[in-house]
Backbone as CSV, one residue per row, in Angstrom:
resi,resn,N_x,N_y,N_z,CA_x,CA_y,CA_z,C_x,C_y,C_z
1,UNK,50.846,295.690,107.703,50.824,297.135,107.803,50.224,297.752,106.544
2,UNK,50.588,297.208,105.387,50.073,297.752,104.134,48.561,297.551,104.033
3,UNK,48.067,296.415,104.540,46.631,296.145,104.516,45.885,297.186,105.353
4,UNK,46.447,297.567,106.500,45.850,298.588,107.351,45.817,299.929,106.632
5,UNK,46.891,300.279,105.942,46.945,301.550,105.207,45.914,301.574,104.090
6,UNK,45.747,300.446,103.398,44.753,300.403,102.330,43.344,300.571,102.879
7,UNK,43.055,299.931,104.024,41.714,300.065,104.582,41.473,301.481,105.086
8,UNK,42.504,302.129,105.632,42.345,303.515,106.057,42.099,304.422,104.865
9,UNK,42.814,304.188,103.793,42.598,304.994,102.598,41.198,304.781,102.054
10,UNK,40.700,303.555,102.122,39.346,303.271,101.658,38.328,304.006,102.519
11,UNK,38.530,304.001,103.843,37.627,304.718,104.740,37.671,306.222,104.478
12,UNK,38.877,306.745,104.192,38.995,308.165,103.876,38.259,308.511,102.597
13,UNK,38.379,307.651,101.577,37.676,307.892,100.314,36.170,307.846,100.513
14,UNK,35.694,306.873,101.307,34.259,306.767,101.564,33.749,307.983,102.317
15,UNK,34.510,308.453,103.300,34.106,309.640,104.057,34.079,310.873,103.162
16,UNK,35.058,310.993,102.284,35.102,312.131,101.372,33.921,312.084,100.405
17,UNK,33.586,310.895,99.931,32.442,310.741,99.031,31.141,311.038,99.767
18,UNK,31.021,310.580,101.005,29.831,310.877,101.803,29.650,312.381,101.983
19,UNK,30.741,313.078,102.296,30.665,314.542,102.457,30.248,315.216,101.155
20,UNK,30.764,314.726,100.032,30.408,315.305,98.733,28.929,315.068,98.417
21,UNK,28.425,313.894,98.755,27.006,313.592,98.539,26.146,314.481,99.437
22,UNK,26.527,314.598,100.701,25.775,315.461,101.626,25.784,316.911,101.152
23,UNK,26.945,317.387,100.712,27.046,318.770,100.252,26.176,318.991,99.018
24,UNK,26.177,318.046,98.105,25.367,318.162,96.898,23.883,318.231,97.242
25,UNK,23.430,317.361,98.125,22.014,317.358,98.490,21.643,318.585,99.324
26,UNK,22.563,319.049,100.164,22.272,320.226,100.988,22.172,321.490,100.133
27,UNK,23.035,321.615,99.148,23.055,322.826,98.329,22.028,322.809,97.197
28,UNK,21.749,321.634,96.642,20.893,321.550,95.459,19.524,320.952,95.717
29,UNK,19.260,320.506,96.939,17.957,319.934,97.258,17.841,318.492,96.801
30,UNK,16.637,317.924,96.890,16.420,316.520,96.528,16.768,316.250,95.063
31,UNK,17.436,315.115,94.829,17.883,314.757,93.485,17.867,313.250,93.304
32,UNK,17.876,312.828,92.038,18.053,311.411,91.743,19.546,311.103,91.779
33,UNK,19.884,309.832,91.826,21.281,309.434,91.984,22.139,309.912,90.814
34,UNK,21.608,309.886,89.596,22.403,310.329,88.455,22.764,311.809,88.565
35,UNK,21.834,312.637,89.041,22.128,314.062,89.231,23.160,314.261,90.346
36,UNK,23.065,313.457,91.404,24.066,313.511,92.471,25.433,313.165,91.895
37,UNK,25.470,312.123,91.087,26.721,311.702,90.440,27.317,312.838,89.609
38,UNK,26.497,313.490,88.776,27.001,314.576,87.929,27.584,315.716,88.761
39,UNK,26.914,316.085,89.871,27.406,317.173,90.712,28.675,316.790,91.458
40,UNK,28.731,315.563,91.958,29.912,315.122,92.708,31.133,315.089,91.799
41,UNK,30.986,314.542,90.612,32.113,314.441,89.682,32.541,315.831,89.207
42,UNK,31.584,316.722,89.004,31.905,318.045,88.479,32.486,318.976,89.541
43,UNK,31.962,318.950,90.766,32.276,319.981,91.755,33.207,319.557,92.873
44,UNK,33.564,318.306,92.971,34.439,317.890,94.068,35.750,317.361,93.495
45,UNK,36.620,316.983,94.364,37.889,316.417,93.930,37.781,314.946,93.600
46,UNK,36.588,314.488,93.312,36.349,313.068,93.049,35.964,312.848,91.591
47,UNK,36.723,313.409,90.681,36.390,313.372,89.257,36.439,311.961,88.677
48,UNK,37.172,311.067,89.308,37.297,309.702,88.801,36.259,308.750,89.401
49,UNK,35.346,309.253,90.186,34.341,308.391,90.810,33.408,307.816,89.754
50,UNK,33.059,306.574,89.952,32.149,305.911,89.025,30.723,306.013,89.539
51,UNK,29.792,305.934,88.594,28.374,305.989,88.942,28.013,304.870,89.915
52,UNK,28.533,303.676,89.680,28.209,302.528,90.533,28.661,302.761,91.978
53,UNK,29.805,303.410,92.150,30.317,303.694,93.493,29.407,304.684,94.210
54,UNK,29.013,305.744,93.516,28.140,306.746,94.124,26.761,306.157,94.391
55,UNK,26.276,305.328,93.486,24.999,304.656,93.680,25.035,303.794,94.937
56,UNK,26.120,303.036,95.111,26.262,302.171,96.286,26.325,302.995,97.576
57,UNK,27.070,304.107,97.565,27.178,304.951,98.761,25.825,305.568,99.111
58,UNK,25.085,306.033,98.106,23.766,306.621,98.373,22.835,305.572,98.969
59,UNK,22.856,304.376,98.435,22.003,303.293,98.968,22.394,302.941,100.407
60,UNK,23.699,302.898,100.701,24.139,302.616,102.071,23.757,303.745,103.028
61,UNK,23.884,304.985,102.565,23.482,306.125,103.404,21.974,306.119,103.636
62,UNK,21.221,305.699,102.629,19.764,305.579,102.792,19.430,304.488,103.806
63,UNK,20.123,303.366,103.704,19.902,302.261,104.638,20.280,302.660,106.066
64,UNK,21.312,303.516,106.212,21.759,303.981,107.524,20.869,305.071,108.099
65,UNK,20.002,305.646,107.264,19.089,306.669,107.750,19.569,308.095,107.570
66,UNK,20.672,308.286,106.850,21.188,309.633,106.621,20.537,310.307,105.419
67,UNK,19.969,309.500,104.523,19.278,310.001,103.341,17.903,309.362,103.297
68,UNK,16.902,310.173,102.942,15.528,309.687,102.812,15.115,309.719,101.346
69,UNK,14.088,308.920,101.023,13.500,308.952,99.690,12.363,309.961,99.720
70,UNK,12.455,310.978,98.857,11.465,312.049,98.849,10.307,311.756,97.901
71,UNK,10.516,310.881,96.957,9.465,310.569,95.995,10.039,309.853,94.789
72,UNK,9.257,309.842,93.706,9.671,309.192,92.469,9.637,310.202,91.331
73,UNK,10.489,309.974,90.327,10.522,310.844,89.159,10.752,309.996,87.923
74,UNK,10.138,310.382,86.829,10.366,309.703,85.556,11.669,310.208,84.950
75,UNK,12.485,309.290,84.468,13.716,309.673,83.798,13.424,309.925,82.325
76,UNK,14.415,310.427,81.601,14.241,310.682,80.173,14.010,309.392,79.394
77,UNK,14.547,308.292,79.900,14.396,307.004,79.244,13.005,306.423,79.480
78,UNK,12.332,306.868,80.538,10.982,306.401,80.810,10.844,305.539,82.042
79,UNK,11.901,305.403,82.816,11.843,304.625,84.047,11.540,305.543,85.222
80,UNK,10.980,304.954,86.276,10.796,305.708,87.521,12.021,305.490,88.395
81,UNK,12.503,306.568,88.991,13.648,306.489,89.885,13.358,307.288,91.146
82,UNK,14.035,306.931,92.209,13.799,307.585,93.499,14.513,308.924,93.580
83,UNK,13.840,309.882,94.219,14.441,311.170,94.512,14.924,311.111,95.956
84,UNK,16.191,311.438,96.173,16.793,311.354,97.506,16.981,312.744,98.097
85,UNK,16.799,312.832,99.418,17.029,314.077,100.148,17.716,313.748,101.463
86,UNK,18.315,314.772,102.076,18.965,314.565,103.364,17.919,314.376,104.454
87,UNK,18.215,313.488,105.390,17.356,313.287,106.549,17.589,314.421,107.547
88,UNK,16.656,314.602,108.436,16.755,315.666,109.428,17.996,315.494,110.295
89,UNK,18.295,314.252,110.673,19.468,314.032,111.529,20.760,314.368,110.798
90,UNK,20.760,314.278,109.480,21.946,314.654,108.717,22.135,316.160,108.738
91,UNK,21.043,316.906,108.576,21.131,318.364,108.686,21.639,318.770,110.065
92,UNK,21.121,318.110,111.102,21.571,318.405,112.465,23.058,318.104,112.621
93,UNK,23.491,316.995,112.096,24.897,316.621,112.181,25.785,317.632,111.465
94,UNK,25.362,318.081,110.290,26.133,319.077,109.545,26.211,320.375,110.336
95,UNK,25.089,320.796,110.902,25.068,322.045,111.667,25.932,321.948,112.919
96,UNK,25.851,320.835,113.634,26.650,320.682,114.853,28.133,320.567,114.534
97,UNK,28.456,319.978,113.402,29.849,319.827,113.011,30.456,321.163,112.583
98,UNK,29.646,322.030,111.979,30.189,323.275,111.446,30.061,324.455,112.402
99,UNK,29.267,324.318,113.467,29.079,325.454,114.362,29.957,325.324,115.608
100,UNK,30.182,326.423,116.234,30.956,326.465,117.457,30.015,326.141,118.623
101,UNK,30.339,325.144,119.403,29.464,324.713,120.499,29.288,325.809,121.555
102,UNK,30.339,326.567,121.850,30.216,327.640,122.835,29.226,328.699,122.358
103,UNK,29.299,329.022,121.082,28.369,330.004,120.512,26.944,329.476,120.548
104,UNK,26.789,328.194,120.261,25.462,327.582,120.301,24.883,327.629,121.713
105,UNK,25.678,327.317,122.717,25.192,327.312,124.102,24.837,328.713,124.594
106,UNK,25.499,329.726,124.097,25.180,331.098,124.487,23.846,331.525,123.886
107,UNK,23.587,331.105,122.658,22.400,331.576,121.943,21.156,330.718,122.136
108,UNK,21.278,329.548,122.719,20.135,328.651,122.848,19.372,328.946,124.143
109,UNK,18.051,328.834,124.070,17.257,329.043,125.280,17.166,327.718,126.052
110,UNK,16.762,327.794,127.319,16.714,326.610,128.177,15.740,325.557,127.646
111,UNK,14.605,326.002,127.127,13.600,325.059,126.625,14.172,324.236,125.468
112,UNK,14.848,324.897,124.522,15.436,324.185,123.385,16.570,323.269,123.840
113,UNK,17.360,323.718,124.814,18.443,322.889,125.345,17.884,321.627,126.003
114,UNK,16.773,321.777,126.738,16.149,320.611,127.367,15.617,319.640,126.318
115,UNK,15.040,320.159,125.247,14.508,319.302,124.193,15.626,318.528,123.497
116,UNK,16.730,319.202,123.217,17.869,318.536,122.579,18.455,317.481,123.514
117,UNK,18.627,317.827,124.774,19.168,316.890,125.753,18.252,315.675,125.916
118,UNK,16.949,315.902,125.961,16.000,314.787,126.087,16.080,313.868,124.876
119,UNK,16.225,314.430,123.701,16.337,313.611,122.487,17.623,312.788,122.497
120,UNK,18.715,313.387,122.945,19.991,312.669,123.001,19.916,311.535,124.018
121,UNK,19.360,311.815,125.177,19.224,310.786,126.209,18.323,309.655,125.727
122,UNK,17.234,310.007,125.055,16.312,308.999,124.518,17.014,308.125,123.471
123,UNK,17.809,308.733,122.598,18.529,307.978,121.584,19.533,307.023,122.210
124,UNK,20.268,307.476,123.230,21.229,306.609,123.907,20.549,305.497,124.697
125,UNK,19.405,305.767,125.278,18.715,304.731,126.042,18.148,303.657,125.127
126,UNK,17.763,304.005,123.916,17.270,303.006,122.957,18.403,302.132,122.449
127,UNK,19.597,302.700,122.371,20.753,301.976,121.882,21.254,300.948,122.893
128,UNK,21.136,301.268,124.162,21.690,300.396,125.207,20.821,299.211,125.519
């Protein structure tokens, strides 16, 4: 039972860190991992997060397709590092999660509804 509780707590921490990373990138635009780390530690309830943990989460989110690489930037030390930004599907997910579906259905036109439905059906058919 304790092992299950620990894994749930780990999943909760990862989800909270993911939300903090998404919020940082959504509000501040494309950034390098160190800048994401500074914003997450400063502005969220995750003040004890380590750089390595945030680096690992950003890399996993990039591998999952939730974050894209926008380009490269030189650091103060002289190395090139990747600039990360939110992927389009992440913006869509944030918008769908925060908006009221009934309000969305009232305000959407039929053409846009068909396009969204076609994309969802296409995504599910590729998965199966």
